[in-house]
C-alpha positions in Angstrom: 43.5 -43.4 -38.2 42.4 -44.2 -34.6 38.7 -45.0 -34.2 37.1 -43.8 -30.9 34.6 -46.6 -30.5 34.1 -45.8 -26.7 33.3 -42.2 -27.5 30.8 -43.2 -30.1 29.2 -45.7 -27.7 28.9 -42.9 -25.1 27.4 -40.6 -27.8 24.9 -43.3 -28.8 23.8 -44.0 -25.3 23.4 -40.3 -24.6 21.4 -39.7 -27.7 19.1 -42.7 -26.8 18.6 -41.3 -23.3 18.0 -37.7 -24.4 16.0 -38.5 -27.5 18.0 -36.5 -29.9 21.5 -36.2 -31.5 21.6 -32.4 -31.1 21.0 -32.6 -27.4 23.6 -35.4 -27.0 26.1 -33.5 -29.1 25.7 -30.3 -27.0 26.2 -32.4 -23.8 29.4 -34.0 -25.2 30.7 -30.8 -26.9 30.0 -31.9 -30.5 28.2 -30.0 -33.3 24.9 -31.6 -34.6 26.7 -32.4 -37.9 29.6 -34.1 -36.1 27.3 -36.1 -33.8 25.3 -37.3 -36.8 28.4 -38.3 -38.7 29.7 -40.3 -35.8 26.5 -42.2 -35.3 26.4 -42.9 -39.1 30.0 -44.2 -38.9 29.1 -46.3 -35.9 26.1 -47.9 -37.7 28.3 -48.6 -40.7 30.9 -50.3 -38.5 28.2 -52.4 -36.8 26.4 -53.0 -40.1 23.1 -52.3 -38.2 20.7 -49.4 -38.1 20.5 -48.1 -34.5 17.9 -45.3 -34.8 14.8 -44.6 -36.8 15.0 -40.9 -37.4 12.0 -38.5 -37.5 11.8 -34.8 -37.7 11.1 -34.6 -34.0 12.8 -37.5 -32.2 15.0 -40.5 -32.6 13.5 -43.9 -32.0 15.6 -46.9 -31.2 15.4 -49.9 -33.5 15.3 -53.4 -32.1 19.1 -53.6 -32.8 19.6 -50.3 -31.2 17.8 -51.4 -28.0 20.0 -54.5 -27.8 23.2 -52.5 -28.4 22.2 -49.9 -25.8 21.9 -52.6 -23.1 25.4 -53.8 -23.7 26.7 -50.2 -24.1 25.4 -49.3 -20.7 27.2 -52.2 -19.1 30.5 -51.4 -20.9 30.3 -47.7 -20.1 29.5 -48.3 -16.4 32.5 -50.7 -16.3 34.8 -48.0 -17.6 33.4 -45.4 -15.2 33.8 -47.8 -12.3 37.4 -48.5 -13.3 38.2 -44.8 -13.4 36.4 -44.3 -10.1 38.4 -47.1 -8.5 41.6 -45.4 -9.6 40.6 -42.1 -8.3 39.5 -43.6 -5.0 43.1 -44.6 -4.4 44.2 -40.9 -4.4 44.7 -39.1 -1.1 43.1 -35.9 -2.1 39.6 -35.0 -3.4 39.2 -33.0 -6.5 36.6 -32.3 -9.2 32.9 -31.5 -9.2 30.2 -33.2 -7.0 26.7 -32.9 -8.2 24.2 -33.0 -5.4 20.4 -32.9 -5.2 18.5 -31.9 -2.1 15.1 -30.5 -1.0 14.9 -26.7 -1.4 14.4 -25.7 2.2 17.1 -28.0 3.7 19.5 -27.2 0.8 19.2 -23.4 1.2 19.3 -23.2 5.0 21.5 -26.1 6.1 23.3 -28.0 3.3 24.8 -24.9 1.7 26.6 -24.1 4.9 27.9 -27.6 5.2 29.2 -27.6 1.6 31.0 -24.4 2.3 32.7 -26.1 5.3 33.6 -29.1 3.2 35.1 -26.9 0.5 37.4 -25.2 3.0 38.8 -28.7 3.9 39.0 -29.7 0.2 39.6 -26.6 -1.9 40.0 -28.6 -5.2 36.3 -29.7 -5.0 33.4 -27.7 -6.6 29.7 -28.3 -6.4 26.7 -28.5 -8.7 23.7 -28.2 -6.4 20.1 -29.0 -7.6 17.4 -27.9 -5.2 13.9 -29.4 -5.8 11.2 -31.0 -3.7 10.7 -33.6 -6.5 12.9 -36.6 -6.9 15.8 -36.0 -9.3 16.5 -38.2 -12.3 20.0 -39.6 -11.5 20.7 -40.6 -15.0 19.6 -37.4 -16.9 20.7 -34.9 -14.2 24.0 -36.6 -13.6 23.5 -36.6 -9.8 26.3 -38.1 -7.7 24.5 -37.8 -4.4 21.0 -36.9 -3.2 19.8 -36.1 0.3 16.2 -37.0 0.9 13.7 -37.3 3.7 11.6 -40.5 3.9 11.9 -44.0 2.5 13.7 -44.1 -0.9 11.4 -45.2 -3.7 13.9 -46.3 -6.3 15.2 -49.7 -5.5 17.9 -49.4 -8.1 19.7 -46.8 -6.0 21.9 -47.4 -3.0 20.7 -45.7 0.2 22.5 -44.9 3.4 20.6 -43.7 6.4 22.2 -40.5 7.8 19.9 -39.5 10.6 16.5 -40.1 12.2 13.8 -37.7 11.3 10.2 -37.0 11.9 7.9 -34.3 10.6 6.4 -31.9 13.1 3.5 -29.6 13.2 4.7 -26.1 13.7 3.7 -22.4 13.4 5.0 -18.9 14.2 4.0 -17.4 17.5 2.4 -14.5 15.6 -0.1 -16.9 14.0 -1.7 -17.4 17.3 -2.4 -13.8 18.0 -6.1 -14.0 19.1 -6.2 -17.7 18.2 -6.0 -20.6 20.7 -3.2 -23.1 20.2 -4.3 -26.7 19.4 -4.2 -28.9 22.5 -5.4 -32.2 20.9 -5.5 -33.3 17.2 -9.2 -32.5 16.9 -8.4 -28.8 17.4 -6.4 -28.7 14.2 -9.7 -28.6 12.1 -10.1 -25.0 13.2 -6.8 -23.8 11.8 -5.2 -22.7 8.6 -2.3 -24.6 7.0 0.7 -24.0 4.8 1.4 -27.1 2.7 4.0 -28.4 0.3 2.6 -29.6 -3.1 3.8 -32.8 -4.7 6.6 -33.7 -2.2 7.6 -37.3 -2.0 6.4 -38.8 1.3 4.0 -35.9 2.0 0.4 -37.1 2.5 -2.8 -35.3 2.6 -3.6 -37.2 5.8 -1.3 -36.9 8.9 -1.2 -39.8 11.3 -0.5 -38.9 15.0 0.1 -41.4 17.8 0.3 -41.0 21.6 0.4 -43.8 24.2 -0.8 -46.4 21.7 -3.7 -44.2 20.5 -3.6 -43.4 16.8 -5.6 -40.6 15.1 -5.6 -39.2 11.6 -6.1 -35.7 10.4 -6.7 -34.6 6.8 -5.2 -31.4 5.8 -7.8 -28.9 4.6 -6.5 -28.2 1.1 -9.1 -25.5 0.2 -8.1 -23.2 3.0 -4.4 -23.9 2.8 -1.6 -21.8 1.4 0.2 -24.1 -1.0 3.6 -24.1 -2.8 5.8 -26.7 -4.5 8.9 -25.0 -3.0 9.7 -25.9 0.6 11.6 -22.7 1.2 8.5 -20.7 0.2 6.5 -22.8 2.7 9.0 -22.0 5.4 8.8 -18.2 4.6 5.0 -18.3 4.9 5.2 -20.2 8.2 7.6 -17.5 9.6 5.1 -14.9 8.3 2.3 -16.4 10.4 0.2 -17.7 7.4 -0.8 -20.9 9.2 0.4 -24.3 10.5 3.0 -26.3 8.6 4.0 -30.0 8.6 7.8 -29.9 8.2 10.9 -32.0 8.7 12.5 -31.4 12.1 15.7 -30.7 10.3 14.2 -27.9 8.3 12.8 -26.1 11.3 15.3 -26.9 14.0 17.1 -23.5 13.9 13.8 -21.6 13.8 12.4 -23.5 16.7 15.6 -23.0 18.7 15.5 -19.2 18.0 11.8 -19.0 18.9 10.7 -18.1 15.3 8.6 -21.2 15.2 7.1 -23.5 17.8 6.3 -27.2 17.7 2.6 -28.0 18.2 1.3 -31.2 19.9 4.9 -32.3 20.7 3.6 -35.3 22.7 1.9 -36.7 19.6 4.4 -38.7 17.4 4.3 -38.7 13.6 5.6 -41.5 11.3 9.4 -41.6 10.8 10.8 -40.1 7.6 14.5 -40.7 8.1 17.2 -38.8 6.2 18.9 -40.9 3.5 21.8 -40.3 1.1 21.0 -41.9 -2.3 23.7 -42.8 -4.8 24.0 -45.1 -7.8 27.7 -46.0 -8.1 29.1 -49.1 -6.4 32.6 -47.4 -6.6 32.3 -43.8 -5.7 35.0 -41.3 -6.5 37.0 -40.2 -3.5 35.4 -36.7 -3.4 31.9 -38.2 -3.2 32.9 -40.7 -0.6 34.6 -38.0 1.6 31.5 -35.8 1.3 29.2 -38.6 2.3 31.2 -39.2 5.5 31.4 -35.5 6.2 27.6 -35.1 5.9 27.1 -38.1 8.1 29.3 -36.5 10.7 27.4 -33.2 10.5 24.1 -34.9 11.1 25.5 -36.8 14.1 26.9 -33.5 15.5 23.5 -31.7 15.1 21.8 -34.6 16.8 24.1 -34.3 19.8 23.5 -30.6 20.0 19.8 -31.1 19.9 19.9 -33.6 22.8 
């Protein structure tokens, strides 16, 4: 009777990462009983106890931690081998799991993915929109599009486009209110802010002709949300001034729905990056990465 050691290793690594056999079994299409039996069989074959079991959670033993390190290396090698074979194919097929910020994902990236799917009809997408960084391991993300300097040094990063955040507001917000002419004027205004976004600071640094000044966002008077798309809607409704990526508001500025404030004052760079963790990407992911890089370049040319 054939013994699926590789499958058991994958189940073991998944259980260790998720903290439970039931969750790992569901992810891999196994019943709790089947998952438990396979782990017991693996422990018998190794003659080592891999988990300490409690009613709430699994805990790795010392032997389990050692085995997990080697399992991850082996499983990554298998995945890389399969990716290398797939990269030799001429066509892209399968699912690509992408993470992006909510505002950019809804209003720009979705359209670009539709265009890519028309070129490669055998590709499907799993899109996670969040203004918090995604966990590549647990969320099974193939590619993430992020603004600002990547924090996780274990991930590969490719810069896709320059980017700065801009102060902006709807023309309706200024009904009866004077527009800010210098940074000091910002203190008299209301703001719409994004909570908990990577790279977003409570204090904004502005620079012009070698002169630097800082402005602290007035949190008590601000409209706040952890969803960038909600922040954008509030900006369009005239709730206050926002501090948004130029890529998020480019269409609104071009259409006159929003206007950039203090444009002669420069803010710190927060370039657009693609983040990924595989050295050997499947063809579908590699093609999408090149496609997105081209779209950013195209948009930059149009803006100029």
